NULUMNU-347094 format. One record per atom (N, C-alpha, C): residue in one letter; x, y, z; residue number from 1; atom name; chain. Coordinates in Angstrom, 3 decimals, decimal comma. Last residue first. Layout:
<recs>
+--------+----------+----------+----------+-----+-------+--------+
: residu :        u :        v :        w : num : atome : chaine :
+--------+----------+----------+----------+-----+-------+--------+
:      a :        X :        Y :        Z : NUM :    CA :      A :
...
+--------+----------+----------+----------+-----+-------+--------+
</recs>
This chain:
<recs>
+--------+----------+----------+----------+-----+-------+--------+
: residu :        u :        v :        w : num : atome : chaine :
+--------+----------+----------+----------+-----+-------+--------+
:      s :  121,419 :  268,549 :  139,967 :  84 :     N :      A :
:      s :  120,417 :  269,613 :  140,327 :  84 :    CA :      A :
:      s :  119,254 :  269,043 :  141,057 :  84 :     C :      A :
:      a :  124,738 :  267,727 :  140,654 :  83 :     N :      A :
:      a :  123,412 :  267,486 :  140,209 :  83 :    CA :      A :
:      a :  122,473 :  268,355 :  140,716 :  83 :     C :      A :
:      t :  127,108 :  268,093 :  141,812 :  82 :     N :      A :
:      t :  126,799 :  269,125 :  140,819 :  82 :    CA :      A :
:      t :  125,393 :  268,730 :  140,138 :  82 :     C :      A :
:      s :  128,132 :  268,024 :  145,076 :  81 :     N :      A :
:      s :  127,298 :  267,504 :  144,024 :  81 :    CA :      A :
:      s :  126,998 :  268,368 :  142,996 :  81 :     C :      A :
:      n :  130,971 :  267,757 :  146,877 :  80 :     N :      A :
:      n :  130,063 :  268,958 :  146,244 :  80 :    CA :      A :
:      n :  129,228 :  268,277 :  145,053 :  80 :     C :      A :
:      f :  132,053 :  266,440 :  149,697 :  79 :     N :      A :
:      f :  131,682 :  266,083 :  148,370 :  79 :    CA :      A :
:      f :  130,685 :  267,172 :  147,911 :  79 :     C :      A :
:      e :  134,805 :  267,167 :  152,095 :  78 :     N :      A :
:      e :  133,256 :  267,264 :  151,423 :  78 :    CA :      A :
:      e :  133,094 :  267,026 :  150,154 :  78 :     C :      A :
:      g :  136,974 :  267,693 :  153,263 :  77 :     N :      A :
:      g :  136,658 :  266,295 :  153,200 :  77 :    CA :      A :
:      g :  135,104 :  266,298 :  152,637 :  77 :     C :      A :
:      t :  138,188 :  270,235 :  153,246 :  76 :     N :      A :
:      t :  136,986 :  270,063 :  154,205 :  76 :    CA :      A :
:      t :  136,630 :  268,345 :  154,342 :  76 :     C :      A :
:      s :  140,285 :  269,693 :  151,641 :  75 :     N :      A :
:      s :  140,326 :  270,535 :  152,739 :  75 :    CA :      A :
:      s :  139,345 :  270,376 :  153,675 :  75 :     C :      A :
:      l :  139,256 :  268,631 :  149,362 :  74 :     N :      A :
:      l :  140,077 :  267,772 :  150,093 :  74 :    CA :      A :
:      l :  140,195 :  268,457 :  151,409 :  74 :     C :      A :
:      n :  136,372 :  268,404 :  147,852 :  73 :     N :      A :
:      n :  136,986 :  269,506 :  148,535 :  73 :    CA :      A :
:      n :  138,032 :  268,755 :  149,716 :  73 :     C :      A :
:      v :  135,328 :  267,101 :  144,800 :  72 :     N :      A :
:      v :  135,717 :  266,824 :  146,293 :  72 :    CA :      A :
:      v :  136,619 :  267,952 :  146,842 :  72 :     C :      A :
:      t :  132,500 :  267,458 :  142,787 :  71 :     N :      A :
:      t :  133,741 :  267,651 :  143,103 :  71 :    CA :      A :
:      t :  134,113 :  267,320 :  144,508 :  71 :     C :      A :
:      g :  130,274 :  265,444 :  140,657 :  70 :     N :      A :
:      g :  130,593 :  266,650 :  141,623 :  70 :    CA :      A :
:      g :  132,013 :  266,604 :  141,763 :  70 :     C :      A :
:      k :  127,958 :  262,952 :  140,101 :  69 :     N :      A :
:      k :  128,882 :  263,844 :  139,691 :  69 :    CA :      A :
:      k :  129,097 :  265,024 :  140,444 :  69 :     C :      A :
:      g :  127,323 :  260,357 :  142,671 :  68 :     N :      A :
:      g :  127,012 :  261,125 :  141,443 :  68 :    CA :      A :
:      g :  128,211 :  262,082 :  141,121 :  68 :     C :      A :
:      y :  128,439 :  258,640 :  144,869 :  67 :     N :      A :
:      y :  127,854 :  260,058 :  145,163 :  67 :    CA :      A :
:      y :  127,313 :  260,853 :  143,754 :  67 :     C :      A :
:      k :  128,989 :  256,249 :  143,628 :  66 :     N :      A :
:      k :  128,675 :  256,111 :  144,860 :  66 :    CA :      A :
:      k :  127,837 :  257,760 :  145,166 :  66 :     C :      A :
:      d :  130,101 :  256,653 :  141,277 :  65 :     N :      A :
:      d :  129,239 :  255,814 :  141,179 :  65 :    CA :      A :
:      d :  128,442 :  255,844 :  142,760 :  65 :     C :      A :
:      e :  131,934 :  258,596 :  141,921 :  64 :     N :      A :
:      e :  130,905 :  259,058 :  140,975 :  64 :    CA :      A :
:      e :  129,794 :  258,065 :  141,133 :  64 :     C :      A :
:      l :  133,885 :  257,122 :  143,420 :  63 :     N :      A :
:      l :  133,111 :  258,219 :  143,940 :  63 :    CA :      A :
:      l :  132,001 :  258,631 :  143,174 :  63 :     C :      A :
:      t :  134,546 :  255,312 :  141,301 :  62 :     N :      A :
:      t :  134,094 :  254,731 :  142,501 :  62 :    CA :      A :
:      t :  133,168 :  255,948 :  143,110 :  62 :     C :      A :
:      k :  135,888 :  257,155 :  139,493 :  61 :     N :      A :
:      k :  134,786 :  256,237 :  139,023 :  61 :    CA :      A :
:      k :  133,766 :  255,698 :  140,442 :  61 :     C :      A :
:      a :  137,977 :  257,951 :  141,077 :  60 :     N :      A :
:      a :  136,848 :  258,939 :  140,510 :  60 :    CA :      A :
:      a :  135,714 :  258,288 :  140,180 :  60 :     C :      A :
:      i :  139,347 :  255,583 :  141,348 :  59 :     N :      A :
:      i :  138,743 :  256,401 :  142,390 :  59 :    CA :      A :
:      i :  137,623 :  257,459 :  142,158 :  59 :     C :      A :
:      d :  140,054 :  255,293 :  138,833 :  58 :     N :      A :
:      d :  139,381 :  254,311 :  139,523 :  58 :    CA :      A :
:      d :  138,801 :  254,971 :  140,727 :  58 :     C :      A :
:      v :  141,847 :  257,554 :  138,229 :  57 :     N :      A :
:      v :  140,485 :  257,255 :  137,478 :  57 :    CA :      A :
:      v :  139,656 :  256,228 :  138,214 :  57 :     C :      A :
:      e :  143,720 :  257,062 :  140,103 :  56 :     N :      A :
:      e :  142,862 :  258,505 :  140,159 :  56 :    CA :      A :
:      e :  141,789 :  258,112 :  139,433 :  56 :     C :      A :
:      t :  144,921 :  254,608 :  139,197 :  55 :     N :      A :
:      t :  144,169 :  254,752 :  140,474 :  55 :    CA :      A :
:      t :  143,283 :  256,077 :  140,652 :  55 :     C :      A :
:      t :  145,770 :  255,567 :  136,812 :  54 :     N :      A :
:      t :  144,956 :  254,360 :  136,847 :  54 :    CA :      A :
:      t :  144,166 :  254,576 :  138,194 :  54 :     C :      A :
:      r :  147,822 :  257,595 :  137,738 :  53 :     N :      A :
:      r :  146,775 :  257,867 :  136,953 :  53 :    CA :      A :
:      r :  145,714 :  256,814 :  136,900 :  53 :     C :      A :
:      v :  149,757 :  255,973 :  139,243 :  52 :     N :      A :
:      v :  148,880 :  256,780 :  139,914 :  52 :    CA :      A :
:      v :  147,731 :  257,314 :  139,008 :  52 :     C :      A :
:      n :  150,593 :  254,122 :  137,105 :  51 :     N :      A :
:      n :  149,742 :  253,557 :  138,150 :  51 :    CA :      A :
:      n :  149,054 :  254,552 :  139,014 :  51 :     C :      A :
:      t :  151,758 :  256,094 :  135,529 :  50 :     N :      A :
:      t :  150,798 :  255,243 :  135,001 :  50 :    CA :      A :
:      t :  149,767 :  254,731 :  135,983 :  50 :     C :      A :
:      l :  153,865 :  256,932 :  137,308 :  49 :     N :      A :
:      l :  152,919 :  257,800 :  136,781 :  49 :    CA :      A :
:      l :  151,617 :  256,928 :  136,284 :  49 :     C :      A :
:      f :  155,292 :  254,538 :  137,517 :  48 :     N :      A :
:      f :  154,557 :  254,993 :  138,693 :  48 :    CA :      A :
:      f :  153,377 :  255,943 :  138,217 :  48 :     C :      A :
:      t :  156,204 :  254,294 :  134,970 :  47 :     N :      A :
:      t :  155,572 :  253,253 :  135,586 :  47 :    CA :      A :
:      t :  154,592 :  253,699 :  136,484 :  47 :     C :      A :
:      e :  157,880 :  256,494 :  134,921 :  46 :     N :      A :
:      e :  156,780 :  256,504 :  134,069 :  46 :    CA :      A :
:      e :  155,691 :  255,568 :  134,469 :  46 :     C :      A :
:      a :  159,809 :  255,802 :  137,023 :  45 :     N :      A :
:      a :  158,898 :  257,001 :  137,138 :  45 :    CA :      A :
:      a :  157,488 :  256,977 :  136,220 :  45 :     C :      A :
:      r :  160,903 :  253,802 :  135,650 :  44 :     N :      A :
:      r :  160,272 :  253,512 :  137,028 :  44 :    CA :      A :
:      r :  159,325 :  254,702 :  137,307 :  44 :     C :      A :
:      e :  162,132 :  255,101 :  133,533 :  43 :     N :      A :
:      e :  161,160 :  254,037 :  133,348 :  43 :    CA :      A :
:      e :  160,267 :  253,800 :  134,660 :  43 :     C :      A :
:      e :  163,933 :  257,003 :  134,909 :  42 :     N :      A :
:      e :  162,895 :  257,483 :  133,906 :  42 :    CA :      A :
:      e :  161,876 :  256,397 :  133,778 :  42 :     C :      A :
:      r :  165,661 :  255,117 :  135,933 :  41 :     N :      A :
:      r :  164,770 :  255,924 :  136,929 :  41 :    CA :      A :
:      r :  163,687 :  256,578 :  136,178 :  41 :     C :      A :
:      s :  166,845 :  254,123 :  133,599 :  40 :     N :      A :
:      s :  166,121 :  253,221 :  134,476 :  40 :    CA :      A :
:      s :  165,267 :  253,947 :  135,517 :  40 :     C :      A :
:      n :  167,932 :  256,598 :  132,756 :  39 :     N :      A :
:      n :  167,010 :  255,820 :  131,861 :  39 :    CA :      A :
:      n :  166,192 :  254,831 :  132,880 :  39 :     C :      A :
:      l :  169,830 :  256,990 :  134,719 :  38 :     N :      A :
:      l :  168,870 :  257,957 :  134,417 :  38 :    CA :      A :
:      l :  167,525 :  257,194 :  133,766 :  38 :     C :      A :
:      n :  171,619 :  254,825 :  134,316 :  37 :     N :      A :
:      n :  170,752 :  254,732 :  135,687 :  37 :    CA :      A :
:      n :  169,722 :  255,914 :  135,588 :  37 :     C :      A :
:      l :  172,699 :  255,317 :  131,950 :  36 :     N :      A :
:      l :  171,689 :  254,008 :  132,169 :  36 :    CA :      A :
:      l :  170,931 :  254,141 :  133,384 :  36 :     C :      A :
:      k :  173,907 :  257,769 :  132,418 :  35 :     N :      A :
:      k :  172,712 :  257,553 :  131,525 :  35 :    CA :      A :
:      k :  171,801 :  256,355 :  131,594 :  35 :     C :      A :
:      a :  175,774 :  256,724 :  134,051 :  34 :     N :      A :
:      a :  174,986 :  257,769 :  134,664 :  34 :    CA :      A :
:      a :  173,495 :  257,802 :  133,856 :  34 :     C :      A :
:      l :  177,183 :  255,245 :  132,258 :  33 :     N :      A :
:      l :  176,635 :  254,520 :  133,452 :  33 :    CA :      A :
:      l :  175,542 :  255,685 :  134,108 :  33 :     C :      A :
:      h :  178,196 :  257,308 :  130,447 :  32 :     N :      A :
:      h :  177,411 :  256,220 :  130,165 :  32 :    CA :      A :
:      h :  176,573 :  255,595 :  131,113 :  32 :     C :      A :
:      i :  179,754 :  258,799 :  132,413 :  31 :     N :      A :
:      i :  178,514 :  259,317 :  131,681 :  31 :    CA :      A :
:      i :  177,633 :  258,289 :  131,294 :  31 :     C :      A :
:      l :  181,647 :  256,829 :  132,837 :  30 :     N :      A :
:      l :  180,873 :  257,281 :  133,984 :  30 :    CA :      A :
:      l :  179,621 :  257,908 :  133,346 :  30 :     C :      A :
:      g :  182,898 :  256,582 :  130,290 :  29 :     N :      A :
:      g :  182,289 :  255,473 :  130,702 :  29 :    CA :      A :
:      g :  181,324 :  255,935 :  132,068 :  29 :     C :      A :
:      f :  183,958 :  259,268 :  130,044 :  28 :     N :      A :
:      f :  183,011 :  258,657 :  129,076 :  28 :    CA :      A :
:      f :  182,032 :  257,571 :  129,720 :  28 :     C :      A :
:      e :  185,963 :  259,058 :  132,104 :  27 :     N :      A :
:      e :  184,635 :  259,816 :  132,197 :  27 :    CA :      A :
:      e :  183,519 :  259,540 :  131,219 :  27 :     C :      A :
:      k :  187,516 :  257,098 :  131,022 :  26 :     N :      A :
:      k :  186,902 :  256,740 :  132,217 :  26 :    CA :      A :
:      k :  185,783 :  257,756 :  132,401 :  26 :     C :      A :
:      v :  188,473 :  258,576 :  128,817 :  25 :     N :      A :
:      v :  187,768 :  257,342 :  128,632 :  25 :    CA :      A :
:      v :  186,957 :  257,091 :  129,826 :  25 :     C :      A :
:      i :  189,758 :  260,816 :  130,284 :  24 :     N :      A :
:      i :  188,541 :  260,976 :  129,494 :  24 :    CA :      A :
:      i :  187,710 :  259,736 :  129,096 :  24 :     C :      A :
:      s :  191,773 :  259,622 :  131,348 :  23 :     N :      A :
:      s :  190,808 :  260,165 :  132,268 :  23 :    CA :      A :
:      s :  189,454 :  260,357 :  131,271 :  23 :     C :      A :
:      e :  193,501 :  258,568 :  129,341 :  22 :     N :      A :
:      e :  192,676 :  257,508 :  130,243 :  22 :    CA :      A :
:      e :  191,571 :  258,124 :  131,166 :  22 :     C :      A :
:      n :  194,125 :  261,002 :  128,337 :  21 :     N :      A :
:      n :  193,336 :  260,065 :  127,487 :  21 :    CA :      A :
:      n :  192,690 :  259,072 :  128,398 :  21 :     C :      A :
:      q :  195,749 :  261,993 :  130,730 :  20 :     N :      A :
:      q :  194,624 :  262,729 :  130,251 :  20 :    CA :      A :
:      q :  193,643 :  261,763 :  129,334 :  20 :     C :      A :
:      t :  197,845 :  260,096 :  130,493 :  19 :     N :      A :
:      t :  196,999 :  260,253 :  131,821 :  19 :    CA :      A :
:      t :  195,492 :  260,868 :  131,269 :  19 :     C :      A :
:      k :  198,872 :  260,667 :  127,946 :  18 :     N :      A :
:      k :  198,296 :  259,303 :  128,477 :  18 :    CA :      A :
:      k :  197,463 :  259,404 :  129,501 :  18 :     C :      A :
:      l :  199,607 :  263,313 :  128,409 :  17 :     N :      A :
:      l :  198,739 :  262,924 :  127,542 :  17 :    CA :      A :
:      l :  198,120 :  261,602 :  127,629 :  17 :     C :      A :
:      n :  201,714 :  262,639 :  130,478 :  16 :     N :      A :
:      n :  200,465 :  263,668 :  130,812 :  16 :    CA :      A :
:      n :  199,420 :  263,291 :  129,717 :  16 :     C :      A :
:      q :  203,634 :  261,294 :  129,074 :  15 :     N :      A :
:      q :  202,924 :  260,620 :  130,116 :  15 :    CA :      A :
:      q :  201,735 :  261,464 :  130,427 :  15 :     C :      A :
:      l :  204,435 :  263,226 :  127,254 :  14 :     N :      A :
:      l :  203,512 :  262,159 :  126,762 :  14 :    CA :      A :
:      l :  202,943 :  261,353 :  127,860 :  14 :     C :      A :
:      t :  205,626 :  265,155 :  129,106 :  13 :     N :      A :
:      t :  204,490 :  265,581 :  127,935 :  13 :    CA :      A :
:      t :  203,815 :  264,506 :  127,708 :  13 :     C :      A :
:      e :  207,666 :  263,490 :  129,927 :  12 :     N :      A :
:      e :  206,613 :  264,039 :  130,993 :  12 :    CA :      A :
:      e :  205,310 :  264,272 :  130,195 :  12 :     C :      A :
:      v :  209,130 :  263,220 :  127,665 :  11 :     N :      A :
:      v :  208,324 :  261,825 :  128,211 :  11 :    CA :      A :
:      v :  207,415 :  262,409 :  129,269 :  11 :     C :      A :
:      e :  209,966 :  265,550 :  127,433 :  10 :     N :      A :
:      e :  209,074 :  264,941 :  126,325 :  10 :    CA :      A :
:      e :  208,330 :  263,835 :  126,792 :  10 :     C :      A :
:      e :  211,317 :  266,151 :  129,685 :   9 :     N :      A :
:      e :  210,144 :  267,036 :  129,396 :   9 :    CA :      A :
:      e :  209,207 :  266,359 :  128,286 :   9 :     C :      A :
:      p :  213,548 :  264,472 :  129,322 :   8 :     N :      A :
:      p :  212,555 :  264,281 :  130,383 :   8 :    CA :      A :
:      p :  211,350 :  265,092 :  130,331 :   8 :     C :      A :
:      t :  213,875 :  263,625 :  125,788 :   7 :     N :      A :
:      t :  214,299 :  264,406 :  127,051 :   7 :    CA :      A :
:      t :  213,042 :  264,214 :  128,100 :   7 :     C :      A :
:      l :  214,553 :  260,395 :  124,822 :   6 :     N :      A :
:      l :  213,640 :  261,556 :  124,796 :   6 :    CA :      A :
:      l :  214,160 :  262,280 :  126,060 :   6 :     C :      A :
:      k :  217,203 :  258,781 :  123,043 :   5 :     N :      A :
:      k :  216,520 :  258,834 :  124,228 :   5 :    CA :      A :
:      k :  215,952 :  260,251 :  124,353 :   5 :     C :      A :
:      i :  217,124 :  256,779 :  120,144 :   4 :     N :      A :
:      i :  217,223 :  258,167 :  120,779 :   4 :    CA :      A :
:      i :  216,454 :  258,262 :  122,048 :   4 :     C :      A :
:      i :  218,408 :  254,250 :  118,406 :   3 :     N :      A :
:      i :  217,451 :  254,556 :  119,494 :   3 :    CA :      A :
:      i :  217,995 :  255,740 :  120,201 :   3 :     C :      A :
:      k :  218,371 :  252,837 :  115,262 :   2 :     N :      A :
:      k :  219,059 :  253,740 :  116,056 :   2 :    CA :      A :
:      k :  218,006 :  254,340 :  117,162 :   2 :     C :      A :
:      m :  218,799 :  250,029 :  113,305 :   1 :     N :      A :
:      m :  217,892 :  251,012 :  114,170 :   1 :    CA :      A :
:      m :  218,640 :  251,665 :  115,403 :   1 :     C :      A :
+--------+----------+----------+----------+-----+-------+--------+
</recs>
């Protein structure tokens, strides 16, 4: 077996390539972690949305039972009945 010494330029090129490969592997890892975090945030947001909608329906039912059908003006705090 014959051992041949690489030129400094060849060694530098190969070291740069190794560093670039390590960087891209790290980047893909960071991207994957970001996706996991995003999925977790999305699940929490969906749960929150479901809770808000449930509360909205419950409050609408409570107000309708108390005041009848109508609309609420949040600016004035008034209930406008649609009953004749």
